[in-house]
C-alpha positions, 0 to 999 in steps of 0.5 A, spaced: 362 925 089 359 928 084 363 928 077 369 927 081 374 922 079 380 919 083 385 917 079 391 912 082 397 916 083 401 911 079 408 912 077 410 917 072 412 916 065 417 920 061 420 921 055 426 925 053 430 927 047 435 933 046 431 939 049 425 936 049 422 932 056 415 929 056 412 927 063 405 923 064 403 924 071 396 920 071 392 924 066 396 930 065 402 930 060 407 936 062 412 938 056 418 942 058 423 945 052 429 948 054 433 950 047 434 957 049 429 959 055 425 953 058 418 953 056 413 948 060 406 946 058 401 942 062 395 939 058 390 934 060 390 928 056 383 928 054 384 935 051 390 932 046 390 929 040 397 926 037 399 925 030 405 921 027 408 923 020 411 918 016 419 918 016 422 924 012 428 923 007 433 923 013 428 917 017 426 922 022 419 921 024 415 927 027 410 927 033 405 932 033 401 933 040 395 938 038 391 941 044 384 941 042 384 948 044 384 952 037 388 958 040 394 953 043 399 951 039 401 944 038 408 941 040 412 938 035 418 933 035 422 930 030 425 923 032 431 919 029 429 912 028 432 909 034 427 914 038 421 912 035 419 906 039 420 909 046 415 915 044 410 910 041 410 907 048 409 914 051 404 915 047 401 908 048 401 910 056 398 917 054 392 914 050 391 908 055 390 914 061 385 918 056 381 912 055 381 909 062 374 911 063 373 905 069 378 909 074 375 909 081 371 914 083 
């Protein structure tokens, strides 16, 4: 297939915190936010950068998911210390999916 790459349908990976839900399906990250009105976004991991800020004075760590498209706003979530490691594992799975150039064609 010309330039088409098939990615195996591995189980999705999820991370939830309060009104935030991140779901990784293969190479697509879906984000759902439901504070007042449910917002959802789908972003291909190859078009996404993740920035991690050091803990603030309350010990919360900010994760910022920034689409490479300048016109699109990023996603920010501040997490308490007990949620940082699970989010790091989610980001690790996302990075592995992005960097998996050996996926079957």
